[in-house]
N, C-alpha and C positions, 0 to 999 in steps of 0.2 A: 877211202870213203868213210870208214868207221872213225878215223881220227878227226875228220872234218865235222862229223856229226857230234862227237864228244865236245869239241871246242865250241860249236854253235850252241849246244845245250848249256855249257858253263857260262858263256857270254850272256845268254838269255836270262839265266838265273841271277847273274850279277846285276844286270840292268833292272830286273824286277825288284831287287833289294835296294836300289838307289832311288827311292821316291822322295819327294819333297815333304810329304805328310807322314810323320811318324805315327805308328799305331798307338791307340789309346791304351795306357797302362793304369791299372788300379792296384791298390794294395793287395788284393786277393791274387793278382797275377804274379807277384814277385815274392821271393823269400825275404823274411824280416831283415836279414843282414844286407840286402841289396837296396833298401829304401834310401833314396838320395834326398838331399835337402831341397831339390827342385820340385819334388812331388809333395802333395799335401797328404801326410800319412793318415789323417782322419777324414779324408774326402768321403769315403763310403759310409762313415758314421755320423756325419753332420746332418743327415736326414732325420736324426732324432731330435734336433733342436726344436724348441717350442714347448708349449704346455699340452699335456695329454690327460685324458680322463678315461678310466676303465668303463666300458659300456656293457660289461657282462652283468647280469642280474645276480646279486648276492643279498641274502637277507641279513648277512653279518656286517658287511662294510662295502665302501666304494674306494677304489685306489686312484691315485694321481701321480704323475711324474712331470717334472719340468727340467729341460736341458737348455743350457746356455753355452755358447762358444766363448772360450777365453784364449784368444790368440790362435796360433796355428798348431799347437800340440796338446790342447786340453779342452775338454768339454766338462762342465760341472753340472751335476744334477741333484735333484731333491725329490724323494718319493715319500708319500704318506698315504695313510688310509683313514677314512672317517667312518664312524658308526654313530648313528643317532645324534649327529651334530658335534661329536667329540672326536678329537684326533687320537687314534688308538695305535698308530704305528708311524715311525719316522725313520728314514734312512738317508744318509748323504751318499751321493753317487759321483763317480768321475770316470771319464774315458780319457786316457792319455797315451801319448806315444813316448815310450821310455825304453831305453836299452835295446832298440831295434824291434820292439813289439808294441802292438796296441793292447792296452790292458784296461779292462772294465773293473772298477773297484767299488765295493759297497762298505759302508760303515754304519753300524747300528750301535748306539751308545751302550745298550744293555747286553750286547753279545760280543764275544771274542775280546773282552776287556776294552771295548771301544776302538779296537784296531781296524784298519782297512783290510778287507779280504779281497785279494786280486783274482781275476778270472782272465786268462789270456785269450785274445781273439783267435779264432780258427778260420781257415779258408772256408768261404761260403759263397753262395750265389749273389747276384746283384740286389735281390730283395730279401736277403736274410743276413742276420748278424748272430754269430755263435761264439759264446765265451765259455771257457772251461777251467775248472780247478778240481782235478780228480782227488786231491788230498783234503778237500774241505768236507766237514761233516754233512752239511746240507745248506744250499744246493751244491751240486757238482757241475751243473750246466745251466746256462741262461741263454735262451734262444728267442730272438725277435724275427718274425716273418711278416713282411709287408704284403698286404693284399691289394687288389686292383683299386679299392676305394681310398687307399693311403693309410688305412688303419694298420696297427701292429698287433699281431697275435703273439703273445709272449708266453713262453713256457719256462717255468723254473722247476728243474727236475733233479733227481738224484736218489740215492739210497740213504735212508735214515733209519738207523738201528735195525738193519737187516730187511727193511721193507722199502719197496719203490714208492716214491712220493712225487706228486706233480701238482703244481699250482699254475692255473691258467688265468691270463688277463687279455683283454682286448682293448687296446688304447686307441682312441680316436682323438685327433687334434682338436683342441679347443679353438673356437673362432673368435 
């Protein structure tokens, strides 16, 4: 009786695994070395495409980001801040799939000798994007969290000269 029950259980489990519809897999579900060419490695990040305006109130400046898809392995971006009608900050951005990882990079001409600073994507939930570079001076972490209205709450955080620092933005999609 026990042997018949064991075989029945094994047969039932095998049949359950043989469905016609494969489970949905996202980049967050798999290790970087397991990404195949059949998957879109930037699928979870494409929701950043478009033009975004920071809706937080700041007496100093207002920030903007614009992201564009460039094929299946690159998103390019441009960020800038305006104060009193003048551009006071500019950064080039990119999100790319390289060497088995999704990497967010930023380049500011006046910092880091104009070199790209990479931040590696970390596993996160469906409405959040987390990028880290613990060896960078500031920031060490960039986090995008999408709310129910479709806006992104962005936190740029880290330790700078022994003190915790955080910059917050709330990007709403331009219409």
